[in-house]
Structures are given as structure tokens and as C-alpha cells.
N, C-alpha and C positions, 0 to 999 in steps of 0.2 A: 277117077273116086266113084265109089256109089253114092244117090240120091238122098239127104235126108228133107225133113217135113223143118220145119224153121221153131229153135223151139221154145217152149213158155218160156214165162218171165218168171217161174219157179223149175224149172229146169236150168235156165241161167245162174239162178243165187245158188243150185246143189252144186254143179258147174265148178264156180268160184269157188264154194267154200273148201270143192275139194283141192284146188289149184291150189287154193291158201296151204295147204297139209301138203300137199305133193304126191296125192292119190288118184289123181287123176288116172281114166282109162284114155284109153287108145280110141273108141269108138266116140265116147264124145266130146273128144280133142280135135278128132276129124266134121261131130255135128257145129263146133263154136268154130273151125277155121272157117269152111263153107259158109256161113249164117256170116262171120266179119269179111268174108270176101264180099258174098254181094249185100247187105250193107251201112257197111261201117261198125266202126268199133265204142259206139258214141253209148248203146246200150251198155255193157259190159264195162265199163269203167264209172258209170254213174253208178251202176247197179254194186261195184269196188266199191267204190267211195263210202255208200251206203254201208255196207255189211262193215266196211273198218267204221265204219260211226256206229253200228252197234255195239261190236266187238271192246271196241276202248268204252261206250255208255255201260256195257255189262262188268265189265272190269270194273271199272271208278264202283259199279253202284256193290262187288263182293267185298272191293277194299274200304268204301265207307261201313260195310257191313261189321268185317271182323275188326276194322278199329272201334264201332259201336261197341262189341261186345270184351274186345281188353282192355278197354277202360273202368 
């Protein structure tokens, strides 16, 4: 395995977003796996919950906006 730099918080977020949609590439998966083996999965879990919360908040806002204009 080649040596990767630790991912930034934005790289972790984009990596999680890509994995949500199933379009993660192998290089990023290898980088994430190496980081998790070295530092643990805690950062990915926290960021995952944060991204799911943001997604739900966005969907809630869109539904409220549509319902407002539908009445």
C-alpha cells in the first residue's frame, strides 16, 4: 500500500458524500481505510451524523417551502 497524507476535514466530508451516493473511487477508499486504521473511525462517524442531519434539515426545508407555495 502506498503512503497517503491524512485527509482534511473537507476531504472526509466529500468522501462520505461520495459514499452516500455510491460513487467513491478506489484511491479515496484506500486513503480513508489507511486513516481509519491509524486514527480510528470516530471522525468519520461524527461527520456522517452531521451530514445526515444536514440532509434531513435540507429536505425538511424543501418540503416546508413546497407546502407553503402549494396552499
